[in-house]
C-alpha positions in Angstrom: 0.1 0.0 0.1 1.2 3.1 -0.6 1.1 6.0 2.1 1.2 10.1 2.0 2.7 12.2 4.5 -0.6 13.2 5.5 -1.3 9.5 6.6 0.9 9.8 9.1 -0.6 10.0 12.8 2.4 13.0 13.2 1.0 15.1 10.3 -3.0 14.8 11.5 -3.6 11.1 10.1 -5.3 8.5 12.3 -3.4 6.4 14.3 -2.0 2.9 13.4 -2.8 1.8 16.8 -5.3 2.5 19.1 -4.8 0.5 22.1 -2.6 1.5 25.2 0.9 0.4 25.1 1.5 -2.5 27.7 4.6 -1.7 30.2 7.4 -4.1 29.2 7.3 -6.4 32.6 6.5 -10.1 31.2 6.7 -11.7 34.0 5.9 -9.0 36.3 2.6 -8.6 35.1 1.6 -12.5 35.0 1.9 -12.1 38.7 -1.2 -13.9 40.5 -2.6 -16.7 42.8 0.6 -19.1 41.9 2.8 -16.6 43.5 0.2 -15.6 46.5 0.0 -19.0 47.4 4.4 -19.7 47.0 4.6 -16.5 49.1 1.4 -17.7 51.8 3.0 -20.8 52.2 6.2 -19.6 53.7 5.0 -16.5 55.5 2.4 -19.2 57.1 5.5 -21.5 58.2 7.5 -18.4 59.5 10.3 -19.6 57.3 11.7 -16.8 55.8 15.4 -18.4 55.5 16.1 -21.2 53.5 18.5 -22.8 56.3 16.7 -22.3 59.3 13.3 -21.3 61.0 11.2 -22.0 64.1 10.2 -25.5 62.4 11.0 -27.4 60.1 10.0 -26.2 56.4 10.9 -27.2 52.4 13.0 -24.6 51.3 11.3 -22.4 48.6 15.1 -21.6 47.4 16.2 -25.1 47.0 13.3 -26.0 44.8 13.8 -23.6 42.9 17.5 -24.4 42.1 16.4 -27.7 41.6 13.7 -27.0 39.2 16.0 -24.6 37.3 19.2 -27.1 37.4 16.7 -29.9 35.5 15.4 -26.8 33.2 18.9 -25.9 31.9 20.3 -29.9 32.1 23.0 -28.8 34.2 24.2 -30.6 37.9 23.9 -27.6 39.9 22.1 -24.3 40.7 22.4 -21.9 43.2 20.2 -18.9 43.9 21.5 -15.6 44.8 20.0 -12.0 45.4 21.1 -10.4 41.9 22.5 -11.4 38.3 25.6 -8.7 39.4 25.6 -11.0 42.5 25.7 -13.8 40.4 28.2 -12.6 38.2 30.6 -11.4 41.0 30.3 -15.0 42.5 30.9 -17.0 39.4 34.5 -15.2 38.2 35.2 -15.3 41.8 34.7 -19.3 41.6 36.5 -19.8 38.2 39.3 -18.2 40.1 39.8 -15.0 38.7 42.9 -13.2 40.6 44.1 -9.4 40.3 45.3 -8.6 37.2 43.4 -10.8 35.0 41.1 -9.6 31.8 37.7 -10.5 31.1 36.6 -9.3 27.8 33.0 -8.1 28.3 30.5 -6.7 25.9 30.4 -3.6 24.5 26.6 -3.6 24.6 25.0 -4.7 27.5 24.0 -3.4 31.6 27.1 -2.0 32.9 27.2 -4.8 36.1 28.3 -7.0 33.7 31.9 -4.5 33.3 30.9 -3.7 37.3 31.3 -7.1 37.9 34.4 -7.9 36.5 35.9 -4.8 38.7 34.1 -5.9 41.4 35.9 -9.2 41.3 39.4 -7.5 41.1 39.8 -7.8 37.7 40.1 -5.4 34.6 37.6 -5.3 31.9 38.4 -5.5 28.1 35.5 -4.2 25.8 35.1 -6.4 22.9 32.5 -5.1 19.8 29.2 -6.5 18.8 28.5 -7.6 15.6 24.7 -7.3 13.7 23.0 -9.4 16.2 24.0 -7.0 19.1 26.4 -9.8 20.7 29.9 -10.3 20.5 31.8 -9.9 17.6 33.9 -13.1 17.8 36.4 -11.8 15.3 37.2 -9.0 17.9 36.9 -11.1 20.6 40.2 -13.2 19.5 41.9 -9.7 18.7 41.3 -8.5 22.1 43.1 -11.8 24.1 46.1 -11.1 25.7 48.3 -13.5 28.0 46.6 -11.9 30.9 43.0 -12.6 29.3 41.4 -15.3 32.0 37.9 -15.2 30.9 35.4 -14.5 28.1 32.0 -13.1 29.6 29.4 -13.3 26.8 26.4 -11.6 27.0 23.2 -12.5 25.3 21.6 -9.4 24.9 17.9 -8.5 24.6 16.9 -11.9 24.1 19.5 -13.0 21.6 21.8 -15.7 22.1 25.4 -15.5 21.1 27.2 -18.0 19.0 28.2 -19.8 21.9 29.8 -22.6 19.8 32.2 -20.3 18.2 32.8 -18.8 21.6 33.7 -21.9 23.6 35.9 -23.3 20.8 37.7 -20.0 21.1 37.8 -20.6 25.2 39.5 -24.2 24.4 41.8 -22.8 21.9 43.2 -20.3 24.5 42.5 -22.1 27.8 40.3 -19.6 28.9 36.8 -19.9 31.1 33.6 -18.9 30.0 31.3 -16.9 32.0 27.9 -16.7 30.6 25.7 -13.7 31.4 21.9 -14.6 30.6 20.4 -11.7 32.1 18.1 -10.4 29.9 17.7 -14.0 27.8 16.4 -16.3 30.4 14.5 -19.3 28.7 16.5 -19.0 25.2 18.8 -21.3 23.9 21.2 -22.0 21.0 21.2 -24.6 18.7 18.5 -26.5 20.8 20.7 -25.8 23.7 20.0 -24.0 26.9 21.4 -20.6 27.2 23.4 -20.6 30.7 24.7 -24.4 30.3 27.7 -23.4 27.4 30.3 -22.0 29.8 31.9 -22.8 33.4 29.5 -20.8 34.6 25.8 -19.3 33.8 24.5 -16.2 35.3 20.7 -15.2 35.6 18.6 -12.2 36.7 15.0 -12.4 38.3 15.3 -8.5 38.0 11.9 -7.0 37.9 12.2 -5.6 33.8 13.5 -9.5 33.4 11.4 -12.1 31.8 10.4 -13.9 34.5 11.0 -11.9 38.2 11.2 -12.1 41.9 11.5 -8.4 42.2 15.2 -8.9 42.8 17.7 -12.4 42.5 19.9 -14.2 40.5 20.7 -18.3 39.8 24.0 -19.3 39.0 24.5 -22.6 36.4 27.2 -24.7 36.5 28.4 -28.9 35.9 31.3 -28.8 37.5 31.0 -29.7 41.3 34.2 -27.7 42.6 33.1 -24.2 41.0 29.6 -24.9 42.4 31.1 -25.6 45.9 33.4 -22.3 45.0 30.1 -20.1 44.3 28.5 -21.5 47.4 31.1 -20.6 49.2 31.7 -17.3 48.2 28.2 -16.5 48.2 27.7 -17.4 51.8 29.9 -15.8 53.9 28.8 -17.5 56.9 29.1 -21.1 55.4 25.3 -22.6 56.3 25.4 -24.5 53.1 27.7 -26.8 54.5 26.4 -30.1 55.7 28.4 -28.9 59.2 29.4 -25.5 59.2 31.7 -25.5 61.8 33.8 -28.7 60.8 36.9 -28.5 59.0 37.2 -28.5 55.2 36.6 -31.8 53.7 39.4 -30.7 50.7 41.8 -27.8 50.2 40.2 -24.7 49.0 36.8 -25.4 49.8 36.3 -22.9 52.5 37.2 -19.0 52.1 36.3 -15.4 53.0 32.8 -14.5 51.1 29.8 -12.3 51.1 26.3 -12.7 51.6 24.6 -12.8 48.3 21.9 -15.1 49.8 18.7 -15.7 48.3 15.8 -15.2 50.8 12.2 -17.6 50.7 10.3 -14.8 50.1 11.9 -14.2 46.8 12.3 -18.0 45.9 8.8 -18.4 46.6 7.8 -15.7 44.3 10.5 -16.9 41.7 9.3 -20.5 41.7 6.0 -19.4 40.7 7.1 -17.2 38.1 9.6 -20.5 36.8 6.6 -22.5 35.9 5.4 -19.8 33.6 8.8 -18.7 31.8 8.2 -21.2 28.9 4.8 -19.7 28.0 6.1 -16.0 28.3 9.0 -17.0 26.1 6.7 -18.3 23.7 4.1 -15.7 23.6 7.4 -13.1 22.5 8.3 -14.9 19.9 4.9 -15.7 18.5 4.4 -11.7 18.6 7.6 -11.0 17.1 7.2 -12.9 14.2 3.6 -11.9 13.3 5.0 -8.3 13.2 7.8 -9.4 11.6 6.2 -11.7 8.7 3.6 -8.3 7.8 6.5 -6.1 7.2 9.6 -8.3 5.6 10.4 -6.7 2.3 10.1 -3.4 3.0 12.4 -0.9 1.2 15.5 0.5 3.5 14.2 -1.7 6.6 16.9 -4.2 7.9 16.4 -6.5 11.0 18.5 -7.5 13.6 20.9 -10.6 12.9 19.3 -13.3 14.7 21.5 -16.0 15.3 19.1 -18.7 16.3 15.3 -18.3 15.3 14.2 -21.2 17.9 16.7 -19.5 20.4 15.6 -16.2 20.3 13.9 -15.2 23.5 12.3 -12.2 21.4 11.8 -9.5 24.2 12.1 -6.5 21.0 12.1 -6.1 17.7 15.4 -4.3 16.4 15.1 -2.9 12.9 18.1 -1.0 11.3 17.8 2.4 9.7 20.0 3.4 6.4 21.5 5.9 8.4 21.5 7.6 12.1 20.1 11.1 10.9 16.7 9.5 10.5 16.0 7.7 13.3 14.1 10.7 15.5 12.3 11.2 12.9 11.5 7.6 12.7 10.7 7.1 16.1 8.7 9.9 16.8 6.3 9.2 14.3 6.2 5.7 14.9 5.2 7.1 18.6 2.9 9.5 17.0 1.1 6.2 15.5 0.6 4.5 19.2 4.0 2.5 19.2 6.1 2.7 21.7 9.7 3.1 19.7 12.9 4.5 20.3 16.5 4.4 19.2 19.2 2.5 21.3 22.3 5.0 20.8 21.9 8.9 21.4 25.2 10.3 22.6 23.6 13.2 24.1 21.0 10.8 26.6 23.1 8.6 28.9 22.1 5.0 28.3 23.4 1.9 30.9 24.1 0.1 28.6 26.2 1.0 26.0 30.0 1.1 26.7 30.2 5.3 25.4 27.9 6.2 28.7 30.1 4.1 31.1 31.9 7.0 33.0 33.2 4.9 35.9 34.8 3.0 33.1 36.3 6.0 31.2 37.8 7.5 33.9 38.3 4.3 35.9 36.4 6.1 38.8 37.2 3.8 42.2 36.2 4.3 45.6 40.2 4.4 46.6 42.8 6.5 46.0 44.7 3.9 44.4 42.4 2.9 42.3 42.6 -1.0 41.8 42.5 -3.2 39.7 43.1 -0.1 37.4 46.3 1.1 38.7 47.9 -1.8 41.5 51.0 -3.8 42.1 48.9 -6.5 41.4 47.8 -5.3 38.2 50.2 -4.0 36.1 48.4 -4.2 33.0 45.1 -1.7 34.5 46.7 1.3 33.8 47.9 0.3 30.0 44.5 -0.3 29.0 42.7 2.7 27.9 38.8 3.4 27.9 37.9 5.7 24.9 34.0 6.6 23.6 34.7 5.3 20.0 37.0 2.6 21.0 34.1 0.4 19.3 32.6 2.5 16.5 31.0 -0.8 14.6 28.9 -1.3 17.8 27.9 2.7 17.8 27.2 2.5 14.2 24.7 -0.5 14.7 23.2 0.9 17.7 23.1 4.9 16.4 21.0 3.4 13.3 18.4 1.0 15.6 15.0 1.8 16.2 13.6 -0.5 19.0 10.3 -1.7 19.8 9.6 -3.8 23.1 7.2 -7.2 22.4 5.4 -7.9 25.6 3.6 -11.2 25.9 0.4 -9.7 26.7 -0.1 -8.3 23.4 -2.7 -9.7 20.9 -2.4 -10.6 17.4 -4.7 -7.8 16.5 -2.2 -5.6 18.6 0.8 -7.0 16.6 -1.3 -6.4 13.4 -1.5 -2.3 14.5 1.8 -2.6 15.3 3.4 -3.9 12.1 0.7 -1.3 10.1 2.2 1.8 11.9 5.8 0.2 10.8 4.6 0.3 7.3 3.5 3.8 7.3 6.3 5.3 8.9 8.4 3.4 6.6 6.5 4.1 3.3 6.8 7.6 4.2 10.4 8.3 5.8 12.4 6.0 3.8 
């Protein structure tokens, strides 16, 4: 269909989408009787802490861990209080040391990088490709004699090419810590995300696919890494069979922190876990409906999908021919009733894009010495410099991007309305 300027809502034409936009809280909007029932069981039993209470009661957190381990096909899962905690714990479990380098994606929430610094390692930032996940070739270029870990981020629902990452890690004797915060329920070539690397880390924060408000999950197939993760996340060692007994093996007990998950969070997460696959299927269906209708539009390109079946489909990302038209394009879509936005704007801070990570650019630390960037145990830290233009390919992809959330609660009619809005705006502006 041919559209004229006067057809656009921004110019007075009728809106393509007439229903309210649904907030992007996929699991949060599904909270209902299941969550209430699980929480009330905890409150009625007065069992708020997984290791002890006024009487014996089955731990919701333990049930959650067991359910996730079975789902992912791994031997062990450990529940913690956030994905940031999961990443820090995972990095410590694999034996990260001051001065080690960890390669991280340039497009991820800042917590991925903050976790590396919290583990006293030095982050090295790698480009993303058209999928907006790690550019494998750039990762390989960034490997040095000090590299210890690759930290791939399955960003905005999209799986990283984990076969390539694991091959690279094997060839260079590196550990892999997967950041699955934004892709819970996804897979790559039939294998669940979070089950590829030495450690997987998931988020249950309120914006994520399923939620307990705050929370995280650590996954691993390695018995020793699981024990080390337990030790690090629980400084009081309540997880041990006898918390006051001597260690059964060297390295079982060491200094740690308190990253434990509460039973109330565990109860909500357990109920939410039961909804995970249906939420993902709904988002995948909605994304397919929209893309099918708008495929073939001249001048409109799509984010590369690394695995169609494994894509969690939390969003639709389209690339425009040039960045200069993104603002006008998104304004026109919003006028049509579709909540859309560009991803990268130099003047608008976004903690998901490396160029806005002021703390990293200036190596801002609470101590004057500035460890790990400037201390005797980290001789490479002061050598590594971070600049806003160090990943130009990443910025090129992001500044030409148009982003639309895909809530699972959308109806088929709403998906068609979104597609019509994209057709209208593209037909006039591209």
